[in-house]
N, C-alpha and C positions, 0 to 999 in steps of 0.2 A: 499593442495594448492587451489584445486578447491573449497572447502568449503569457504576458505577465500575470493575468488573472488566473489562468489555468495552472501556471507554475506555483503561485501562492496557494491555490486550493489544493494542489497536489501535495505540497509539503505538509500542509495542515492535515490532509486526509491520511497520508502515510504515517504521521506521527500518531494519530488517533488509532489506526490499525495496529501499529506496533505495540501501542499501550494495551489494547484489547488482547493482542496475542500474548504478551507477557501474563496478563491475567489469566488467560486460558492455560498456559504452561504451569502457572502456580496452582490453579484450581484442580487441574487434571493430574498433577504431580508428575509432569513429564521429565524424565531424567535430564541432567545438565548436558550430557553429551548428545542428546537428540534435539535440544532446543535450537542450535543453529540451523538445522535442516528445517525445522518448522518455520523459523523466521525467514529463511532464505526463499523457501517455497511461497509462503504467502506474499513476501514482498515482490517476488518476481511476477506472481499472478496479478497483484494489484498494479504493478507498473504496466503490465500488458493492457489491463483494464484502462488505465489512465491515458496511455498513448493512443489507444482506440478511440477513447472519448475525445481527445484533442483532434485526431484526424477527422472524426465525424463532425465536429464543431467547425473545423476549418474549411471543410467542403460544403458545408450546409449554408455558410454565410457568404 
């Protein structure tokens, strides 16, 4: 049950972060060839954050 809640939260959170990243790329006029690097870096960092969040919750309960 906990895993399902965390996964749903994570999907929603990643979607929102990607939407904000796109807005950042548009406003800062980041070139098209650099945008995949920006998205990849942010997604990797957010995924690490979400995995560590899940592990913390898992061992706290």
